[in-house]
N, C-alpha and C positions, 0 to 999 in steps of 0.2 A: 718511568725514568730509566735512563741508560745505567748500566753498571758503573760504579766507580764515582758517580756523581753524588754530592751530599745535598740534601734537602736544606734549603735556605729558611731560617726562622728569624722572625723579628725578635728583638730583645723586649721582655716584658717590662712595662713601666712600673713605678711603684704604686701608682693609683690603681693599676689593674690588679696587682697583687693584693692590695688592701681590699678591693671589691670582692676578690675571691675569698679571702679570710672571712669577711663580713657575712658573705652568702652562706657559707658553710656554718657559721655560728648561728645565723638566724634559722636555717634549716634544721639544726639540731634542737634549738628552743621550740620550734613549731612542732617538730616530731614528738618531743616530750609531752608538749602541751595537748597534742591530738591523742597521744596514747593514753593520758590520764582520762580524757573525755570519753574515748571510746570504751575504756574499762568501766567508767561509772555506768555509761548507757548500757553496756552488756550485763552488769550487775542488776540494773532496773529492770531490764527486759526478762531476765531469769526469774525475778521476783514476780513479775506480772504473769509469766507463763505458768508459774507453779501455782498462782491463784492466791498467794499470800498478801492479802491487802495490807496487814500491818507491816510487814517487811517492805513493801513497795512505798508506803507512806513514809517510813523511816529513811529510805534512800533518796526521796523525793527532793529535799533541800540540798542534800549533798551533790546530786547530779545537776541540779539547777546552777548551784554554785560553781561547779567546774565548768559548765557551758558559759556562764557569765565571765569567768576568768579568762576563758579562751578567746571570747569577744575582745576583752580589754587587752590582752597580750597580742591580738591581731592574729591568732591562729585560725579563727573561724570568723566568717561574716556574720553580722548580727541576724540577718534573715535566715541563715542556715540554722543558727542556734535556736532561734524563735520557732522554726518549724519542728525542730527536735523536741523542744519543750511542750509544743501543741500536740504532738502526737503521743507523748508520754502522758499528758494530762488526759487526753481521750481515752488512752488505754485504762488508766486508773479509773476514770469515770465509769467506763463499761463494767469494770469489776464491781463497782458498788451497786449498780443496777442488777446484777445477777442474784 
């Protein structure tokens, strides 16, 4: 651009502004849900890594509950959450055989 010229901008419509607000709100909800899920999975993996089967069993229902909640809220797809559940179950099953 040559100096002295102003950049032309289109005025934003009300619907565009509303879509921006809704997208930010959805992103905040999704971020909160995913943070909660990741924290639960992190605690579960720590219990599995330490070899504490009782602690892992205690965290199991809470972790599954957080995953199911994330599915209901739309933060995670069902296949992704089911894959996480499957891997957790396999890890706990491997602990029992040792």
